[in-house]
Every structure is written in C-alpha cells, then in structure tokens.
C-alpha positions as CSV (number, residue, x, y, z in Angstrom):
1,X,-77.7,50.9,110.1
2,X,-81.1,52.3,111.6
3,X,-83.0,50.5,114.5
4,X,-86.9,50.7,114.5
5,X,-88.4,51.9,117.6
6,X,-92.0,51.2,118.8
7,X,-92.6,54.8,119.6
8,X,-90.4,57.9,119.2
9,X,-91.6,59.8,122.2
10,X,-91.2,57.3,125.1
11,X,-87.5,56.5,124.7
12,X,-86.2,58.5,127.6
13,X,-87.3,60.0,130.7
14,X,-86.8,63.6,129.6
15,X,-89.4,66.1,130.5
16,X,-91.9,64.0,132.5
17,X,-95.2,64.6,133.8
18,X,-96.0,65.7,137.2
19,X,-96.3,62.7,139.4
20,X,-95.8,63.1,143.1
21,X,-93.2,61.3,144.8
22,X,-94.3,57.8,145.5
23,X,-93.7,55.7,148.6
24,X,-91.7,52.5,148.2
25,X,-94.7,50.0,148.3
26,X,-96.2,52.0,145.4
27,X,-93.0,51.6,143.3
28,X,-93.1,47.7,143.6
29,X,-95.8,47.3,141.0
30,X,-97.6,49.0,138.0
31,X,-101.2,49.7,138.7
32,X,-103.6,47.3,136.9
33,X,-106.2,48.7,134.5
34,X,-109.5,47.1,135.5
35,X,-110.1,43.6,137.1
36,X,-108.9,41.9,133.8
37,X,-106.4,44.2,132.4
38,X,-108.7,46.6,130.4
39,X,-110.2,49.9,131.5
40,X,-113.9,49.2,130.3
41,X,-115.1,52.4,131.8
42,X,-112.9,54.3,129.4
43,X,-114.9,53.2,126.4
44,X,-117.3,55.6,124.6
45,X,-120.3,53.4,123.8
46,X,-122.1,55.9,122.0
47,X,-119.6,55.5,119.3
48,X,-120.0,52.8,117.0
49,X,-116.9,50.6,116.5
50,X,-117.0,50.9,112.7
51,X,-117.2,54.7,112.8
52,X,-114.2,55.4,115.0
53,X,-112.7,52.3,116.8
54,X,-110.2,54.4,118.7
55,X,-113.0,56.4,120.4
56,X,-115.2,53.6,120.9
57,X,-112.4,51.9,122.8
58,X,-110.8,54.9,124.6
59,X,-113.5,58.0,124.1
60,X,-114.4,58.5,127.8
61,X,-110.8,58.2,128.9
62,X,-109.8,60.7,126.2
63,X,-112.3,63.2,127.4
64,X,-111.0,62.8,131.1
65,X,-107.1,62.8,130.0
66,X,-105.3,66.1,130.8
67,X,-101.9,66.7,129.5
68,X,-99.8,67.6,132.5
69,X,-98.2,71.3,132.3
70,X,-94.7,70.1,131.9
71,X,-95.6,67.5,129.0
72,X,-96.4,68.2,125.4
73,X,-98.1,64.8,125.1
74,X,-99.6,62.3,127.5
75,X,-100.7,58.7,127.4
76,X,-99.9,55.2,128.7
77,X,-96.4,55.3,127.6
78,X,-95.9,58.4,129.7
79,X,-97.9,57.1,132.9
80,X,-95.8,54.2,132.8
81,X,-92.7,56.2,132.2
82,X,-93.5,58.2,135.2
83,X,-93.5,55.0,137.4
84,X,-90.0,53.9,135.8
85,X,-88.6,57.6,136.6
86,X,-89.9,57.5,140.1
87,X,-88.2,54.1,140.7
88,X,-85.0,55.2,139.1
89,X,-85.2,58.3,141.3
90,X,-85.4,56.0,144.3
91,X,-82.2,54.3,143.2
92,X,-80.4,57.6,142.6
93,X,-81.5,59.1,145.7
94,X,-79.9,56.3,147.7
95,X,-76.7,56.1,145.6
96,X,-76.5,60.1,146.0
97,X,-76.7,59.9,149.7
98,X,-74.3,57.1,150.1
99,X,-70.7,58.8,150.0
100,X,-69.2,55.3,150.8
101,X,-70.6,54.0,147.4
102,X,-68.2,52.3,145.0
103,X,-68.2,51.3,141.5
104,X,-71.2,52.0,139.2
105,X,-73.5,53.1,142.1
106,X,-70.9,55.9,143.0
107,X,-70.8,56.9,139.4
108,X,-74.7,57.3,139.1
109,X,-74.6,59.0,142.4
110,X,-71.9,61.6,141.4
111,X,-73.6,62.4,138.1
112,X,-77.0,63.1,140.0
113,X,-75.7,64.7,142.7
114,X,-73.6,67.2,140.2
115,X,-76.9,67.9,138.4
116,X,-79.1,68.4,141.5
117,X,-76.7,71.0,142.8
118,X,-78.4,73.8,141.1
119,X,-76.8,76.5,143.3
120,X,-73.4,75.5,142.4
121,X,-74.4,75.2,138.4
122,X,-75.8,78.7,138.8
123,X,-72.8,80.3,140.5
124,X,-70.6,79.2,137.5
125,X,-72.8,80.8,134.7
126,X,-71.1,80.4,131.2
127,X,-67.6,79.6,132.8
128,X,-67.8,75.9,132.2
129,X,-67.9,76.6,128.4
130,X,-64.8,78.8,128.6
131,X,-62.1,76.5,127.2
132,X,-64.4,75.0,124.5
133,X,-65.4,78.7,123.4
134,X,-61.9,79.8,123.6
135,X,-60.9,76.9,120.9
136,X,-63.7,78.0,118.6
137,X,-62.3,81.6,118.6
138,X,-58.9,80.3,118.1
139,X,-59.9,78.8,114.7
140,X,-57.8,80.6,112.0
141,X,-59.0,79.0,108.8
142,X,-61.6,76.4,107.6
143,X,-59.6,73.5,108.4
144,X,-59.3,74.7,112.1
145,X,-63.1,74.8,112.0
146,X,-63.7,71.5,110.4
147,X,-61.1,69.9,113.3
148,X,-63.3,71.5,116.0
149,X,-66.4,70.1,114.4
150,X,-64.6,66.7,114.4
151,X,-64.2,67.2,118.1
152,X,-67.8,68.0,118.7
153,X,-68.6,64.2,117.9
154,X,-67.4,63.4,121.3
155,X,-68.1,66.6,123.4
156,X,-70.6,69.6,123.2
157,X,-70.7,71.4,119.8
158,X,-72.1,71.0,116.3
159,X,-71.0,69.9,112.8
160,X,-72.4,70.4,109.4
161,X,-71.6,66.6,109.1
162,X,-72.1,63.9,111.6
163,X,-70.4,60.6,112.1
164,X,-71.3,57.7,114.2
165,X,-69.8,54.1,114.7
166,X,-72.2,51.4,114.0
167,X,-72.9,48.0,112.3
168,X,-72.1,47.8,108.8
169,X,-75.2,47.2,106.9
170,X,-73.6,45.0,104.2
171,X,-71.1,43.6,106.4
172,X,-73.0,43.1,109.8
173,X,-70.4,41.0,111.6
174,X,-68.2,44.5,111.6
175,X,-68.3,48.1,112.5
176,X,-68.1,51.2,110.2
177,X,-68.1,54.9,110.5
178,X,-71.3,56.4,108.8
179,X,-71.2,60.0,107.9
180,X,-74.4,61.9,107.8
181,X,-75.9,65.3,106.9
182,X,-76.0,67.8,109.6
183,X,-75.9,71.5,110.3
184,X,-79.7,72.3,111.3
185,X,-80.7,73.5,114.6
186,X,-84.5,73.1,114.0
187,X,-86.4,69.8,114.2
188,X,-86.6,69.3,110.4
189,X,-85.8,71.1,107.2
190,X,-89.4,72.0,106.7
191,X,-89.1,74.5,109.6
192,X,-86.8,76.6,107.6
193,X,-88.6,76.3,104.2
194,X,-92.2,76.0,104.8
195,X,-94.4,79.0,105.6
196,X,-96.5,76.9,108.2
197,X,-93.3,77.2,110.3
198,X,-92.4,80.9,109.9
199,X,-93.3,81.7,113.6
200,X,-91.0,79.1,114.7
201,X,-88.2,80.1,112.6
202,X,-88.4,83.5,113.7
203,X,-88.4,82.6,117.2
204,X,-85.2,80.3,116.5
205,X,-83.3,83.4,115.6
206,X,-84.4,85.2,118.6
207,X,-83.3,82.0,120.7
208,X,-79.9,82.0,118.8
209,X,-79.3,85.7,119.7
210,X,-80.1,84.8,123.4
211,X,-77.7,82.1,123.9
212,X,-74.8,84.0,122.1
213,X,-75.5,87.1,124.2
214,X,-75.2,84.9,127.4
215,X,-72.1,83.2,125.9
216,X,-70.5,86.7,125.6
217,X,-70.2,86.5,121.7
218,X,-69.6,89.7,119.8
219,X,-72.7,90.9,117.8
220,X,-75.1,88.3,118.8
221,X,-78.1,89.7,116.8
222,X,-76.3,89.9,113.6
223,X,-74.5,86.5,114.0
224,X,-77.8,85.0,114.6
225,X,-79.1,86.3,111.4
226,X,-76.2,84.9,109.6
227,X,-76.6,81.6,111.2
228,X,-80.1,81.1,110.4
229,X,-79.4,82.2,106.8
230,X,-76.8,79.6,106.7
231,X,-78.8,76.9,108.1
232,X,-81.6,77.6,105.6
233,X,-79.2,77.1,102.8
234,X,-78.2,73.8,104.4
235,X,-81.9,72.9,104.7
236,X,-82.6,73.5,101.0
237,X,-80.0,71.0,100.1
238,X,-80.5,68.5,102.6
239,X,-82.4,65.2,102.1
240,X,-86.1,64.8,103.6
241,X,-86.6,62.5,106.4
242,X,-88.7,60.2,103.9
243,X,-85.6,60.0,101.6
244,X,-83.2,59.2,104.6
245,X,-85.3,56.2,105.3
246,X,-84.1,54.4,102.3
247,X,-81.6,51.7,103.3
248,X,-80.3,51.2,99.8
249,X,-79.9,54.8,99.0
250,X,-78.3,55.8,102.3
251,X,-75.4,53.2,101.9
252,X,-72.6,54.6,99.8
253,X,-69.0,53.3,100.5
254,X,-66.2,55.7,100.1
255,X,-62.6,56.0,101.2
256,X,-61.6,59.0,103.3
257,X,-59.3,60.2,100.5
258,X,-62.3,59.9,98.0
259,X,-64.3,62.6,100.2
260,X,-61.9,65.4,99.3
261,X,-62.7,65.1,95.6
262,X,-66.4,64.2,96.2
263,X,-67.3,66.9,98.6
264,X,-64.5,69.5,98.1
265,X,-64.4,72.5,100.4
266,X,-64.7,70.9,103.8
267,X,-61.2,69.4,105.4
268,X,-62.3,65.8,105.8
269,X,-58.9,64.9,107.0
270,X,-58.9,67.5,109.7
271,X,-62.4,66.5,110.7
272,X,-61.8,62.8,110.9
273,X,-58.4,63.8,113.1
274,X,-60.5,65.9,115.4
275,X,-62.9,63.0,115.9
276,X,-60.1,60.5,116.6
277,X,-60.9,58.8,113.4
278,X,-57.5,59.6,111.7
279,X,-56.9,55.9,111.2
280,X,-60.1,55.2,109.5
281,X,-59.9,54.4,105.7
282,X,-63.3,53.9,104.6
283,X,-66.8,55.3,105.5
284,X,-70.3,54.9,104.7
285,X,-71.8,58.3,103.2
286,X,-75.6,58.3,104.0
287,X,-77.2,61.3,102.0
288,X,-74.5,61.3,99.4
289,X,-76.0,63.9,96.9
290,X,-76.4,66.5,99.7
291,X,-72.7,66.2,100.8
292,X,-71.1,68.2,98.0
293,X,-73.6,70.8,98.5
294,X,-73.1,71.1,102.1
295,X,-69.6,71.1,101.6
296,X,-69.8,74.1,99.1
297,X,-72.2,76.1,101.7
298,X,-69.5,75.6,104.2
299,X,-66.7,76.7,102.0
300,X,-68.4,79.8,101.0
301,X,-69.7,81.0,104.5
302,X,-67.5,83.7,106.3
303,X,-65.4,82.1,108.9
304,X,-66.7,84.3,111.6
305,X,-70.2,83.0,110.9
306,X,-68.9,79.5,111.0
307,X,-67.4,80.1,114.3
308,X,-70.5,81.9,115.7
309,X,-72.7,79.0,114.5
310,X,-70.3,76.4,116.4
311,X,-70.5,78.8,119.4
312,X,-74.2,78.9,119.5
313,X,-74.6,74.9,119.0
314,X,-72.1,74.4,121.9
315,X,-74.3,76.4,124.2
316,X,-77.6,74.9,123.0
317,X,-76.3,71.5,123.7
318,X,-74.8,72.5,127.1
319,X,-77.7,74.7,128.2
320,X,-79.3,72.1,130.4
321,X,-76.2,71.5,132.3
322,X,-75.2,75.4,132.9
323,X,-76.9,78.3,134.9
324,X,-80.7,78.8,135.0
325,X,-80.6,81.6,132.4
326,X,-79.2,79.1,129.7
327,X,-81.5,76.3,130.8
328,X,-84.6,78.5,130.9
329,X,-83.8,79.9,127.6
330,X,-83.6,76.5,126.0
331,X,-86.8,75.2,127.7
332,X,-88.7,78.4,126.6
333,X,-87.8,77.8,122.9
334,X,-87.3,73.9,122.5
335,X,-90.1,72.8,124.8
336,X,-92.5,75.7,125.1
337,X,-92.4,77.2,121.5
338,X,-91.6,74.2,119.3
339,X,-93.7,71.5,121.4
340,X,-96.4,73.8,123.3
341,X,-95.0,72.7,126.7
342,X,-96.3,75.2,129.2
343,X,-94.1,74.3,132.2
344,X,-90.6,72.8,132.6
345,X,-90.2,69.6,134.3
346,X,-88.8,69.4,137.6
347,X,-85.1,69.2,138.1
348,X,-85.0,65.9,139.6
349,X,-86.7,64.3,136.7
350,X,-84.2,66.0,134.3
351,X,-81.5,64.6,136.5
352,X,-82.9,61.2,136.3
353,X,-82.9,61.6,132.4
354,X,-79.4,62.6,132.3
355,X,-78.2,59.5,134.2
356,X,-80.3,57.3,132.1
357,X,-79.3,58.7,129.1
358,X,-75.5,58.7,129.8
359,X,-74.8,56.0,132.4
360,X,-77.9,53.9,131.6
361,X,-76.7,50.2,132.1
362,X,-75.1,51.2,135.4
363,X,-78.6,52.7,136.6
364,X,-80.5,50.0,134.7
365,X,-78.9,47.1,136.4
366,X,-79.9,48.6,139.9
367,X,-83.1,49.1,138.6
368,X,-83.8,45.6,137.3
369,X,-82.3,44.1,140.8
370,X,-84.9,46.4,142.7
371,X,-88.1,46.2,140.5
372,X,-88.2,43.7,137.6
373,X,-89.9,40.4,138.7
374,X,-88.2,37.3,137.1
375,X,-91.4,35.5,136.3
376,X,-92.2,38.1,133.6
377,X,-89.3,37.0,131.5
378,X,-90.5,33.4,131.4
379,X,-94.0,34.5,130.5
380,X,-92.8,36.8,127.9
381,X,-90.9,34.0,126.2
382,X,-94.2,32.0,125.8
383,X,-95.7,35.2,124.3
384,X,-92.8,35.6,121.8
385,X,-92.9,32.1,120.7
386,X,-96.4,32.3,119.9
387,X,-96.1,35.3,117.9
388,X,-93.1,34.0,116.1
389,X,-95.2,31.0,115.2
390,X,-98.1,33.3,114.0
391,X,-95.5,34.9,111.7
392,X,-94.2,31.7,110.6
393,X,-98.0,30.6,109.8
394,X,-98.9,34.0,107.8
395,X,-95.6,33.5,105.8
396,X,-96.6,30.1,104.7
397,X,-99.9,30.8,103.8
398,X,-99.3,33.9,101.8
399,X,-100.9,33.8,98.3
400,X,-99.1,36.7,96.8
401,X,-95.6,35.5,97.6
402,X,-93.6,32.9,95.4
403,X,-92.0,30.3,96.9
404,X,-88.3,31.3,96.4
405,X,-89.0,34.4,98.3
406,X,-91.1,32.9,101.0
407,X,-88.4,30.4,101.6
408,X,-85.9,33.2,102.3
409,X,-88.7,35.1,104.5
410,X,-88.8,31.8,106.7
411,X,-85.2,31.5,106.9
412,X,-85.0,35.2,108.2
413,X,-87.7,34.5,110.7
414,X,-85.9,31.6,112.0
415,X,-82.7,33.5,112.7
416,X,-84.6,36.2,114.8
417,X,-83.0,36.7,118.0
418,X,-85.0,38.0,120.8
419,X,-83.7,39.8,124.2
420,X,-86.0,40.4,127.0
421,X,-85.8,42.7,130.1
422,X,-82.0,43.1,130.3
423,X,-78.5,42.6,128.7
424,X,-76.8,39.4,129.4
425,X,-73.6,41.3,130.0
426,X,-73.6,44.8,131.6
427,X,-71.6,47.7,130.1
428,X,-68.2,48.4,131.8
429,X,-67.9,52.1,132.9
430,X,-64.9,51.8,134.9
431,X,-62.8,54.0,132.7
432,X,-65.3,56.8,133.3
433,X,-64.2,59.5,135.8
434,X,-66.8,61.7,137.3
435,X,-66.4,64.5,139.9
436,X,-68.5,66.1,142.2
437,X,-69.2,69.8,141.3
438,X,-68.4,69.7,137.6
439,X,-71.7,68.9,136.0
440,X,-70.5,70.3,132.5
441,X,-67.3,68.2,132.8
442,X,-69.2,65.2,133.9
443,X,-71.5,65.3,130.8
444,X,-68.6,65.9,128.4
445,X,-66.6,63.2,129.9
446,X,-69.5,60.8,129.6
447,X,-69.9,61.7,125.9
448,X,-66.4,61.2,125.3
449,X,-66.4,58.0,127.1
450,X,-69.0,56.5,125.0
451,X,-67.5,58.0,121.7
452,X,-64.2,56.1,122.5
453,X,-65.8,53.1,123.6
454,X,-67.6,52.7,120.3
455,X,-64.7,53.8,118.2
456,X,-62.0,51.6,119.9
457,X,-63.8,48.5,118.9
458,X,-64.1,49.3,114.9
459,X,-61.8,46.6,114.2
460,X,-63.8,44.1,116.7
461,X,-66.5,41.7,115.5
462,X,-70.0,43.1,116.1
463,X,-71.5,42.4,119.6
464,X,-74.7,41.0,118.8
465,X,-75.9,41.0,122.2
466,X,-75.4,44.6,122.8
467,X,-78.5,46.5,123.7
468,X,-79.4,50.0,122.1
469,X,-82.1,50.8,125.1
470,X,-81.5,50.8,128.9
471,X,-83.8,48.6,130.9
472,X,-86.2,51.2,132.6
473,X,-87.1,52.5,129.0
474,X,-90.9,52.2,127.9
475,X,-90.2,51.2,124.4
476,X,-88.9,48.3,122.1
477,X,-86.9,47.9,118.9
478,X,-85.9,45.9,115.8
479,X,-82.2,45.9,114.7
480,X,-82.1,44.9,110.9
481,X,-78.2,44.4,111.3
482,X,-78.5,42.0,114.2
483,X,-82.1,40.6,112.9
484,X,-83.0,41.1,116.5
485,X,-85.9,42.5,118.7
486,X,-85.4,44.0,122.2
487,X,-88.1,44.6,125.0
488,X,-86.7,46.4,128.1
489,X,-87.8,45.4,131.5
490,X,-89.9,48.5,132.0
491,X,-92.3,47.8,129.1
492,X,-93.4,44.6,130.7
493,X,-96.1,46.2,132.8
494,X,-99.7,47.2,132.3
495,X,-101.0,48.2,130.0
496,X,-98.6,46.4,127.7
497,X,-98.1,43.4,129.8
498,X,-100.2,42.4,132.8
499,X,-99.0,39.0,134.1
500,X,-102.0,38.3,135.9
501,X,-104.6,39.9,133.3
502,X,-106.7,38.5,130.5
503,X,-104.4,36.7,127.9
504,X,-106.5,38.4,125.2
505,X,-105.5,41.7,126.3
506,X,-101.9,40.8,126.7
507,X,-102.0,39.5,123.2
508,X,-103.4,42.6,121.9
509,X,-101.0,44.9,123.8
510,X,-97.6,43.2,124.2
511,X,-98.5,40.9,121.6
512,X,-99.1,43.5,119.3
513,X,-95.9,45.0,120.1
514,X,-93.8,41.9,119.6
515,X,-95.6,41.5,116.5
516,X,-94.7,45.1,115.5
517,X,-91.2,44.6,115.9
518,X,-91.1,41.3,114.0
519,X,-92.8,42.9,111.2
520,X,-90.2,45.7,111.2
521,X,-88.0,42.9,109.7
522,X,-90.3,42.6,106.9
523,X,-91.6,46.2,106.5
524,X,-90.6,48.4,103.5
525,X,-87.1,48.7,104.6
526,X,-86.5,46.0,107.1
527,X,-87.4,43.4,104.4
528,X,-84.1,44.7,102.6
529,X,-82.0,42.7,105.0
530,X,-81.7,39.0,105.1
531,X,-81.5,36.6,108.1
532,X,-78.0,37.3,108.9
533,X,-78.4,41.1,108.8
534,X,-76.9,41.8,105.6
535,X,-78.5,44.5,103.6
536,X,-79.1,42.5,100.2
537,X,-82.0,41.9,97.8
538,X,-83.5,38.4,98.4
539,X,-86.9,39.1,96.6
540,X,-87.9,38.1,93.2
541,X,-88.7,41.3,91.2
542,X,-92.5,40.3,90.9
543,X,-92.6,39.6,94.7
544,X,-91.1,42.9,95.3
545,X,-93.7,44.7,92.9
546,X,-96.7,43.1,94.6
547,X,-95.4,44.1,98.2
548,X,-94.8,47.5,96.8
549,X,-98.2,48.0,95.3
550,X,-99.9,46.9,98.5
551,X,-97.8,49.5,100.5
552,X,-99.0,52.2,98.2
553,X,-102.6,51.4,98.7
554,X,-101.8,51.5,102.4
555,X,-100.1,54.7,102.4
556,X,-103.0,56.2,100.4
557,X,-105.1,55.6,103.4
558,X,-102.8,57.6,105.7
559,X,-102.3,60.4,103.2
560,X,-106.0,61.1,103.3
561,X,-105.9,61.9,106.8
562,X,-105.9,65.8,107.8
563,X,-104.8,65.7,111.3
564,X,-104.8,69.5,111.8
565,X,-105.7,72.0,109.5
566,X,-103.5,71.8,106.4
567,X,-101.3,69.1,108.1
568,X,-101.4,65.5,106.9
569,X,-99.5,62.2,107.6
570,X,-96.8,61.8,105.1
571,X,-96.9,57.9,104.2
572,X,-93.4,58.0,102.8
573,X,-92.1,59.0,106.2
574,X,-94.2,56.6,108.2
575,X,-94.5,53.6,106.1
576,X,-92.3,51.3,108.0
577,X,-94.3,52.1,111.4
578,X,-97.5,51.6,109.4
579,X,-96.8,48.2,108.0
580,X,-95.4,47.0,111.6
581,X,-98.6,48.3,113.3
582,X,-100.8,46.6,110.8
583,X,-98.6,43.4,111.0
584,X,-98.2,43.4,114.8
585,X,-102.1,43.5,115.3
586,X,-102.4,40.6,112.9
587,X,-99.7,38.7,114.6
588,X,-101.1,39.3,118.2
589,X,-104.5,38.2,117.0
590,X,-103.1,35.0,115.4
591,X,-100.8,34.4,118.5
592,X,-103.9,34.6,120.7
593,X,-105.7,31.9,118.7
594,X,-102.5,29.7,119.1
595,X,-102.3,30.2,122.7
596,X,-106.0,28.7,123.1
597,X,-104.8,25.2,121.8
598,X,-108.2,24.7,120.0
599,X,-110.4,25.6,123.0
600,X,-112.9,28.4,122.7
601,X,-112.1,31.9,124.0
602,X,-113.9,32.7,127.2
603,X,-116.4,35.7,127.0
604,X,-115.6,38.3,129.6
605,X,-118.1,41.1,130.4
606,X,-119.8,40.3,127.2
607,X,-116.7,40.8,125.1
608,X,-115.2,38.1,122.9
609,X,-111.6,37.0,122.7
610,X,-111.2,38.7,119.5
611,X,-112.8,41.8,120.5
612,X,-110.6,42.1,123.7
613,X,-107.3,41.7,121.4
614,X,-108.5,44.5,119.5
615,X,-109.1,46.6,122.7
616,X,-105.9,45.6,124.2
617,X,-104.1,47.1,121.0
618,X,-106.4,50.4,121.1
619,X,-105.8,51.0,125.0
620,X,-101.9,51.0,124.5
621,X,-102.5,54.2,122.3
622,X,-104.6,56.3,124.5
623,X,-103.0,59.8,124.5
624,X,-103.2,63.6,123.6
625,X,-100.7,65.7,122.2
626,X,-100.5,69.5,122.1
627,X,-101.1,70.9,118.6
628,X,-97.3,72.3,118.4
629,X,-96.1,69.0,119.2
630,X,-98.2,67.2,116.7
631,X,-97.2,69.3,114.0
632,X,-93.6,68.8,114.7
633,X,-94.3,64.9,114.7
634,X,-96.0,65.1,111.5
635,X,-92.5,66.4,109.7
636,X,-90.1,64.6,112.0
637,X,-91.6,61.3,113.6
638,X,-91.9,58.2,111.4
639,X,-94.9,57.1,113.7
640,X,-98.4,58.2,112.7
641,X,-100.5,59.8,115.4
642,X,-101.8,57.5,118.0
643,X,-105.5,57.6,116.9
644,X,-104.5,56.5,113.5
645,X,-102.2,53.8,114.7
646,X,-105.5,52.0,115.8
647,X,-108.1,53.1,113.2
648,X,-106.2,52.4,110.0
649,X,-104.7,49.1,110.6
650,X,-108.1,47.6,112.1
651,X,-110.0,48.8,109.0
652,X,-107.8,46.4,107.0
653,X,-108.3,43.3,109.2
654,X,-111.3,41.0,108.3
655,X,-111.6,39.7,111.7
656,X,-112.3,43.3,113.0
657,X,-115.3,43.3,110.9
658,X,-116.5,40.0,112.1
659,X,-115.9,40.8,115.8
660,X,-117.6,44.1,115.9
661,X,-120.2,43.6,113.1
662,X,-118.9,46.6,111.0
663,X,-121.3,47.1,108.0
664,X,-121.0,48.9,104.7
665,X,-122.0,52.7,105.3
666,X,-119.9,53.0,108.7
667,X,-117.0,55.4,108.5
668,X,-114.2,53.0,108.9
669,X,-115.6,50.5,106.2
670,X,-113.5,49.2,103.6
671,X,-114.7,46.8,101.0
672,X,-113.0,43.5,101.2
673,X,-111.4,43.5,97.9
674,X,-109.8,47.1,98.7
675,X,-108.4,46.0,102.2
676,X,-104.6,46.0,102.5
677,X,-102.9,42.6,102.3
678,X,-99.3,42.4,103.1
679,X,-98.1,40.1,106.0
C-alpha cells in the first residue's frame, strides 16, 4: 500500500547543495527567518496578492535564490536538509574516527569509512561486480534469468517485475507481497514514447553502452540498442503513473500458481525462489493488465539481450559504489543529462546519504540524541490537536456530505495515529555485518538485511508503530493502511516550525503540513480506506459523485497551467497532493483560529493573523528548479511545482480574498460559486 509524502524531492540527503562545513555551535539550531519567523524582506510588494500570491510572498527571495551547482532544484526543504546533512556528517565523522566504537555506532562508522575510502574503491574498478556478473553470464535459459531477477530484489540488479513486502491494503493487520511492473531504466514510460524526451532517450543508449563497456560486456553498443528497444516495448504496455495511483485497480489478489496461467512466459516459481519467497502462496498484483504483456515481451526477447539487460542494471545500481569511471558516468547521465545538475555533490554528502538510506535508524538515533530539542515534541502535540479539531469541525459542517458518510469520516479521523520526531522502538541492526574496505559488499549486505527483515515477518502482525522515514528527513507522510501521520524530527525547524516564532506563521507552515497529511486520509485515494486502514468503500454513491465532481473542477485548474512550453501539470497524477494542499492550508487556518481561543489575532508589522498564516504556507514553497528537472517531475512526480502549490489552493479559499482584498479582474480571482469546496 502506498504512503503519501509531503514532497518527493526532500526525502533523502542525496545530491545536496554546497554548504560549507559548520562549526559545532552552528549545528545546534536552525536559523530563524526574520524576527518572528517570516522573511518579510523576501516579498515583492510590487506584485498584487490577487495577481500572483507566490511572487507577492516570495518574489524578492526568488530573484536572489541561486541553485547550487550540485543541485537540480533548491528551496527551504533543501536548505534545511543541508543543516540536517551537516549534523549527520558530524555524527558520522565521530563514529568513523572511533575505532573502539561498538554496536550501531560502529556500523555507521564502517559504512561511512568504506564509502569515503575513495582510493580503495578506485583501485578495485569493476572487480566487486565479478561474482554477480558471472552469475548472470551463467544463465542457460529463461528460468535461470528469472531466478537471478528474483535475487535482485535483495541485492544489486534489475527485474522486469518487482516485489516488495508491505501492509495488505485489505487486511492491514497483516503483511503481503505485492508484485509491480518493472523493466524501465528511464524515469518514466513517457521518456521512451514522447518525442519531447528523444534527446534523453538517445543519451540513455549511450549511457547503457558506457556501463556495459566498463563492465567488460561483449558488443556493448549492440547490446545497448537491443536493451533500449526491449525497454521501449515494455514502456508501451506499462501503466501510466496516474493509473498506478488508483488503489482499487492496483489491488488484485492472486495465488502464485495462478500467475503461471495469468502471465505465462515468465517463470514465476524461479523468480519467487530467487527472492527467497518460495513459501509464499498469495500475492497482490498491482498493474494486472500489464503483467501478461510484459511476460510475453520477456519470453520473446533473446536470452543474450536479457542477460545484457541484467548486467547493465546491475552496473547502474552499483555505479555510485564502484570506481570513479562508473560513478562519473552515472552522474553525467542521471543527474546532469536528466535533471540539469551541473556538478556532482561532494563525496562526503553522498556518503551521508548512503548511511541514512541504508542504516537510517541507527544514524537517526544518534542524530536525535545530539540535535533534537525535547520541548519541540510537546509543542507539536498541541499543534496536531488543533489541526485535528479543525478537521473534525470541517467534516461536521460539510453541506454536501450525507450523515452516514460523515459519521464514517469522523470515525476515521478519531482513529488517526500521530508519530512525532522519532520511533518509540529503534530498529535492531545486530544481524547486519559490515566490513572495512568492502563498500560494494556492505551495500549489498545492507540491502539483503532489509529484504530479509521484511520478508521474515510475513506471517506476523503488522507493526503499526514502524516508521517509513528516518528522523533526519525533511519530510512527512501519511500511511493509509496504518491510518497514521509521521513527522520526522528534522522537519520540526524553521521555516516549517519555529518554537519561538509567530504562531500564525507556524500554523500556516507546519500546521499546513499537518493538515496536508491529515487530508491525505481523505483525498481521492486516501478516502478509499477506513479508520482501520482497510481498503473498502465507506461512501454513499451520491457523496462519492459529489466528491469526484469537485475534484474534477479542481483538476481543471491545474491542467490549464503551462509550466514550461508544451509542458502542463497532469491533474490525474497530482490530484491527491493537490487536494492535500488545499485541505492542509484550510486546516492550518482553522487551527490558528482555534488556538486564539476567542481572542483577536495580533497584528505584526501591519499584517493580520490570517495574512500571516497564508504567508507561512507560501514561504515553505520558495524554490527554483532547473528546466530538465521540472520536465522530469511533470511526468513522474505526484506533486505540482511549488508555485502552484501556493497559487491554486489559495484562489479557492474565501478567507484569502477577505485577507488580501482580492477583487474581480485580478489574475487569480475565481468567482465564489466556482471555487472548489471539498473538505
């Protein structure tokens, strides 16, 4: 089952911007924005709020904002992420230098040291892949290839189908294996099929050739051409990202035995055995109609092409942990060509990302001990309570929803769980063995450890308190199956949360984030799960039709936006996040009013409380992206570009018009009867 993140681009510390090493004192606290939590000098007061609220709130700061050379986008998420990464670096440098360290501190030290020993990595060249490449070469038939594809679920490599253990959407107290479509090496099927991406597709073939050459594969150019042709055929039959959002359509229960008849041509028994899933009897198939077609493509593809395809995907995944020629080739294509990032991030930043991604809770525990103020958690509890109360009030006052559906919605809200800062129980990494001087092996063992950890609990009850993010992450998420929201420690800092700042800014920023995640439980997909996290229809047909009608109107506002020449927002892809943004800001605003307890809001620097709530939301989304990154996001990211995460929601909120005196004729004006009313 999916989780819904606040932002797709800030979930890891990968490819961070150029921030100098900070002194210990500078790591203690995130810098404030202005004396009361808002950078008032960053506004552009020559722009009317009703013409472009994003630029009114952020225009001067946008003009001054420069994307660092080792970034493809930059904004508050990234700035705060840099602070988080510097803090993690301080923890890792200490652990790495302490040869007497034990337990998790030793593990994170070994992983970081093995990555930072660049000379040792360069000396090995392609040798770390030798055993994995030999296994691929030794495949004699399609069953052997399928088995190796199964093994790739727990180590470097690729498969035309993916598998992952997770919560069962229709039985959320238990885990299940979900099978998904795979096989593509470009960011989205559109890169193969849309002429707008012809340059990137051609560059991809060159990149495939390069990695196969470095790997010592025979006829790399010919193999690359065959690989791209095979992936193009898979792209033609693959589901779009918008189709893959549908939680009803992506839940299709099969027995493993049924797969052989349903999607013949692929040896499912060999695949499952390779993945260590030989005892599994039932699976959920996501993109069901694509499976027989992909299996047929697999069956008709020459085995030598399939083996070359596996060799390339092995090298592609392993490249950051191999010698500089592999690492540089991957950066040149995946970061520079696809995202427009001019310079690769420094090695230590990528080392921090590696540890955070693979042993994140071990690092996160030490991070929290060093940098998270305990009183922030208590203050967040109060904010969450106000936002939940705001959602309760909104549901109760809905005029378009019937009493039966409303009762179910309130029941779901009452069962929401909230986890703040860090997990109650930290993950046990004692079974993970790491070795100095073996970076490739360390990453493979970490992948295998995580795979086995999740597979080994398939017959256990779901851990409802498990986290899907690490504490140093600048993000937040909602889990439909757990019906819960999670806010890592690192996001609880300015500009999202300033414990000493103006409450109105906090309610617009972190309050809007809390509201965003709560609204995910009631967006176009989240609304399909009940209070216990079970995928089931709890709506009357009439209420569902009214919801869908409003969502369609809302989507049309996004579809009308041409972000770059010929590039539009896809509302079918972004609908859930769009609804969550609108709901989040409404709830942040209502929660601020609740917090006043009947008292008038203070005026600060001539700005009313309501105005400051809207400004707090807008400040969070200050950012710039390179054009290549924006085009990639428009086809692959369920979040709209940041400017429209501000301007489109606010134009549907009555209080915005009242707060800023927005009048007919101004560019963002929408007549009251045409404003979207959902939650």
